C-alpha positions in Angstrom: 0.3 -14.8 -10.5 -0.7 -18.5 -9.6 1.2 -20.7 -12.3 -1.3 -21.3 -15.2 -0.6 -22.5 -18.9 -0.5 -20.1 -22.0 -3.7 -22.2 -23.1 -5.5 -20.9 -19.9 -4.6 -17.2 -20.4 -5.5 -17.4 -24.1 -9.0 -18.9 -23.3 -9.9 -16.2 -20.9 -10.4 -13.7 -23.7 -12.2 -16.3 -25.8 -15.8 -17.6 -25.3 -15.3 -20.4 -22.6 -17.3 -22.0 -19.9 -16.1 -21.2 -16.5 -15.5 -24.1 -14.1 -15.3 -24.0 -10.2 -15.3 -26.4 -7.5 -15.9 -26.0 -3.8 -15.1 -28.6 -1.2 -16.3 -28.5 2.4 -14.1 -30.4 4.9 -16.1 -31.0 8.1 -14.4 -31.5 11.4 -15.7 -35.3 11.5 -13.3 -35.9 8.5 -16.2 -35.7 5.8 -15.5 -34.1 2.7 -18.4 -32.8 0.6 -18.3 -31.7 -2.9 -20.7 -28.6 -2.9 -22.9 -28.4 -5.8 -23.0 -24.5 -6.1 -25.0 -22.1 -8.0 -23.0 -19.0 -7.4 -20.6 -17.0 -4.9 -17.5 -15.2 -5.1 -14.0 -14.9 -3.7 -12.7 -11.5 -2.8 -9.0 -10.8 -2.4 -8.0 -7.4 -0.9 -4.4 -6.8 0.3 -5.6 -3.7 2.4 -7.9 -5.9 4.6 -6.3 -7.6 7.8 -8.0 -10.8 6.4 -6.9 -10.9 2.8 -9.3 -13.6 1.3 -13.0 -13.9 2.0 -15.6 -16.2 0.2 -19.4 -16.5 0.0 -20.8 -19.6 -1.8 -24.7 -20.3 -2.6 -25.9 -23.8 -2.7 -29.3 -25.2 -3.5 -29.1 -27.8 -0.8 -30.6 -26.8 2.4 -29.4 -29.9 4.0 -26.0 -28.0 4.6 -27.7 -25.8 7.1 -27.0 -27.1 10.5 -30.0 -27.9 12.8 -28.8 -30.3 15.3 -25.9 -30.0 18.0 -24.1 -32.9 15.9 -24.4 -30.5 12.6 -23.2 -27.7 14.6 -20.0 -29.7 16.0 -19.1 -30.9 12.4 -19.6 -27.2 11.1 -17.7 -25.2 13.7 -14.0 -25.4 12.6 -15.0 -26.6 9.2 -12.9 -25.5 6.2 -13.6 -24.4 2.6 -11.5 -25.0 -0.5 -12.3 -23.2 -3.6 -10.7 -23.5 -7.1 -11.9 -21.6 -10.4 -10.7 -21.8 -13.9 -11.6 -22.9 -17.6 -13.5 -25.8 -19.0 -11.7 -26.3 -22.3 -15.0 -28.1 -23.5 -12.9 -31.3 -24.7 -13.1 -33.0 -21.4 -10.4 -31.3 -19.8 -10.4 -28.3 -17.6 -7.7 -26.2 -15.8 -8.3 -24.9 -12.2 -6.3 -22.6 -9.9 -7.1 -22.5 -6.1 -8.7 -19.3 -4.7 -8.1 -20.1 -1.0 -8.6 -22.1 2.2 -11.3 -20.6 4.3 -12.6 -21.2 7.9 -16.3 -21.6 7.7 -17.7 -18.9 9.7 -21.6 -19.0 8.8 -24.2 -21.1 7.0 -27.7 -19.9 6.7 -30.8 -20.0 4.6 -34.4 -21.4 4.1 -34.0 -24.7 5.6 -36.9 -26.3 3.6 -36.3 -24.8 0.2 -32.7 -23.3 0.3 -30.6 -22.0 -1.1 -27.9 -22.3 1.8 -25.3 -19.4 1.8 -21.9 -20.2 3.1 -19.4 -17.7 4.2 -15.7 -17.8 5.3 -12.4 -15.9 5.9 -8.9 -17.2 5.1 -7.0 -18.8 7.8 -5.4 -15.5 9.3 -8.6 -15.1 10.9 -7.7 -18.0 13.1 -4.9 -16.3 14.3 -6.5 -13.0 14.8 -9.2 -14.5 16.8 -6.7 -16.5 19.0 -5.7 -13.6 21.2 -3.2 -13.7 23.9 -4.6 -14.7 27.5 -1.1 -14.1 28.8 1.8 -11.9 28.0 3.5 -13.2 24.9 7.4 -12.4 24.0 8.4 -12.7 20.3 12.3 -13.1 19.9 14.8 -14.4 17.5 14.5 -13.6 13.8 11.6 -12.3 11.7 11.0 -15.6 10.4 11.2 -17.6 13.4 9.0 -15.3 15.2 6.3 -15.1 12.7 6.5 -18.7 12.2 6.0 -19.3 16.0 3.1 -17.0 16.1 1.4 -18.7 13.2 2.0 -22.3 14.5 0.8 -21.0 17.8 -2.8 -21.1 16.5 -2.3 -23.6 13.4 0.0 -26.3 14.5 2.1 -27.6 11.6 0.9 -25.1 9.2 3.5 -24.4 6.4 5.2 -20.9 6.4 7.2 -19.9 3.3 9.8 -17.2 3.3 10.7 -15.2 0.3 12.9 -12.6 2.3 16.4 -12.3 3.7 16.0 -13.1 7.4 16.7 -10.5 9.9 17.1 -10.7 13.8 14.6 -8.5 16.0 14.4 -7.1 19.4 12.3 -8.8 21.8 8.7 -7.7 21.5 6.2 -8.4 24.4 2.4 -8.3 23.5 0.0 -7.8 26.2 -3.2 -9.8 27.0 -5.9 -9.3 24.6 -3.6 -8.2 21.9 -4.1 -9.4 18.4 -1.6 -11.9 17.1 -2.1 -11.5 13.5 -1.3 -7.8 13.9 1.7 -8.8 15.7 2.7 -11.0 12.8 2.6 -7.9 10.6 4.5 -5.9 12.8 7.4 -8.4 13.3 7.5 -8.9 9.3 7.9 -5.2 9.0 11.2 -5.2 10.6 12.4 -6.8 7.4 10.2 -4.7 5.2 7.8 -7.4 4.5 4.2 -8.6 4.8 2.8 -11.8 5.8 -0.4 -13.5 4.1 -1.9 -17.0 3.3 -1.7 -17.5 -0.5 -4.2 -19.3 -2.7 -3.1 -22.6 -1.4 -3.5 -21.7 2.1 0.2 -21.5 2.8 1.6 -18.5 4.9 4.0 -16.5 2.8 6.3 -13.8 4.2 7.5 -11.4 1.1 7.7 -8.0 0.1 5.7 -6.0 -2.2 6.9 -6.1 -5.9 8.5 -2.6 -7.2 6.1 -1.6 -9.9 9.2 0.0 -11.7 11.1 -3.2 -12.0 8.5 -6.0 -11.9 7.7 -7.7 -15.0 4.0 -7.6 -16.1 2.1 -10.9 -15.6 -1.1 -10.1 -17.8 -2.2 -7.6 -20.5 -5.7 -6.3 -20.3 -6.2 -4.4 -23.6 -8.9 -2.9 -25.3 -8.4 -4.7 -28.5 -10.3 -7.2 -30.3 -9.7 -10.5 -28.4 -8.6 -8.4 -25.6 -10.0 -8.8 -21.8 -10.5 -5.0 -21.0 -14.0 -4.0 -20.1 -13.7 -0.5 -18.6 -11.6 1.5 -16.3 -11.3 4.7 -14.2 -8.4 6.3 -13.2 -7.7 8.9 -10.2 -5.0 10.6 -8.5 -5.3 12.2 -4.8 -3.1 13.4 -2.1 -5.2 12.3 0.7 -2.9 10.0 3.1 -0.2 10.2 0.8 3.3 10.6 2.6 6.7 10.9 1.0 8.7 10.2 3.9 8.8 7.6 6.8 10.6 7.7 10.1 11.0 4.4 11.6 12.2 4.3 15.3 13.1 1.4 17.4 13.8 1.5 21.3 14.1 -1.8 23.2 14.6 -0.8 27.0 14.0 -4.7 28.0 17.0 -5.5 26.0 19.0 -2.4 27.0 19.2 -1.3 23.2 19.9 2.3 22.6 17.1 4.1 20.4 17.8 3.9 16.7 16.0 5.3 13.6 15.9 5.9 9.9 14.2 8.3 7.7 13.3 7.1 4.2 12.3 9.6 1.7 11.1 10.0 -1.9 14.6 10.9 -3.3 13.4 10.7 -6.9 13.7 14.4 -8.3 11.3 13.2 -11.3 8.5 12.0 -8.8 5.5 13.8 -8.2 5.9 13.4 -4.5 9.7 14.2 -4.3 10.7 15.0 -0.7 11.3 18.7 -0.7 9.7 19.3 -4.2 6.6 21.1 -4.9 4.6 18.3 -3.1 6.3 19.5 0.0 7.5 17.3 3.0 4.7 14.9 4.4 6.3 12.5 6.9 4.6 9.6 8.6 6.0 7.6 11.6 6.4 4.1 12.5 7.8 2.5 15.7 8.3 -0.8 17.2 10.6 -2.6 19.9 11.3 -5.1 17.2 13.6 -2.4 15.5 17.1 -2.7 17.2 19.3 -1.5 14.3 19.6 1.1 11.8 19.3 -1.4 9.1 16.1 -2.8 10.5 14.6 0.7 10.8 15.8 1.2 7.1 13.9 -1.8 5.8 10.7 -0.9 7.6 10.7 2.6 6.8 11.4 1.6 3.1 8.3 -0.6 3.0 6.0 1.9 4.7 7.2 4.6 2.2 6.4 2.2 -0.8 2.9 1.9 0.6 2.5 5.5 1.6 3.6 6.9 -1.8 1.3 4.4 -3.7 -1.9 5.9 -3.7 -0.9 9.0 -5.6 -2.2 7.1 -8.8 -5.0 4.6 -8.5 -7.2 2.6 -10.9 -10.4 0.6 -11.1 -10.3 -1.8 -13.8 -13.0 -4.2 -15.1 -12.1 -7.1 -17.3 -12.8 -10.6 -18.2 -12.1 -12.7 -15.0 -8.6 -14.0 -14.3 -8.8 -16.2 -11.0 -5.0 -16.7 -11.1 -4.1 -13.1 -10.2 -2.4 -12.2 -6.8 -2.1 -8.9 -5.0 1.0 -7.1 -6.1 0.9 -8.6 -9.7 1.7 -5.9 -12.3 -0.7 -5.6 -15.3 0.0 -4.0 -18.8 -3.1 -2.0 -19.4 -3.9 -0.4 -22.8 -7.2 1.9 -22.8 -9.6 2.4 -25.7 -7.7 5.6 -26.7 -4.6 3.6 -27.0 -2.7 4.9 -24.1 -0.7 2.3 -22.0 -0.2 1.8 -18.4 1.3 -0.4 -15.7 -1.0 -1.0 -12.9 -0.3 -3.0 -9.6 -3.1 -5.2 -8.2 -4.5 -4.4 -4.9 -7.8 -6.1 -4.8 -10.4 -8.2 -7.0 -13.4 -10.3 -6.7 -13.4 -13.5 -8.5 -17.3 -14.7 -9.5 -18.3 -18.2 -9.2 -21.0 -18.2 -11.4 -21.2 -17.5 -15.3 -21.2 -13.7 -16.5 -20.2 -12.3 -13.1 -18.3 -9.1 -13.1 -14.5 -8.9 -12.4 -13.4 -5.5 -11.0 -9.9 -4.9 -10.2 -8.4 -2.0 -7.8 -4.9 -1.0 -8.0 -2.6 0.5 -5.5 -0.3 2.4 -8.0 0.0 3.0 -11.8 2.4 4.6 -14.3 2.7 5.3 -17.8 4.0 2.2 -19.9 6.7 3.2 -22.4 
């Protein structure tokens, strides 16, 4: 969760005035403070582009109508923040993302204007290779090089133990952002731009050991609104075989099979659930240790959907995918849920749905 004060979290459950800011950075250096009437920011770990935004503003002058207007808009950026107005002349806002402005439209006479954007991973994904590209070195250096190929000077923060990779050549037309994720998987990691627009290389927190960051409770003064719980075996796997073979580097094939080896798990390998393996291969994997890291990451994702939840609560813009929530339902039962996706409203009274990728009983 983005760092916030205790006062911020306490106020979310009380009557308060939501506050938000939208700043538009045009390519000519102009920065506009957008007086907005609504909109939202959606954050979804399952999507290639994790953060997207929609902003509604009354000013029809934001709609580009001349070549100069269009030049200023193409490549423009949005910075959005949201939080709490404490009503005493102070407020506390948290960033919701840095976005490439992708579209502006609306009634040119009366408005409103609608602005839509995607986070900066879209810049990398759209900058497809026009010549073959070879990634080498380590996970961190190769990921950083791919990101800065499209966004020179962009900050990249690593929260992992770096690891060497085998040479990986991407063909013409290949998606560089997909390449970033493939390389990160060699260290059991994922890459995403965070709420500040900084690219982060990290692993998904383990639900079993992570500390809950927020309580969603159906009690007086709690933020709980409603919740659904579901279980499914569709697309659930309890084993991952990761394989690597790098003929260009004259490296012998390597592999590692990671399985759910917890006898108390409902997806225990060889238990009543059966054996349901999935397979992952990349030339970046040149050692058994690298295959093991990749297999364990994929296994954590493949097992997660066996229990999911859809929670509705009062809005908390400081949440991040991977955060662990302590949920108490109306019947008093308690669970731990791991955040997968949510949508933050920029207007008063907007809904705040949270989807989770895994859940378990909380002792």
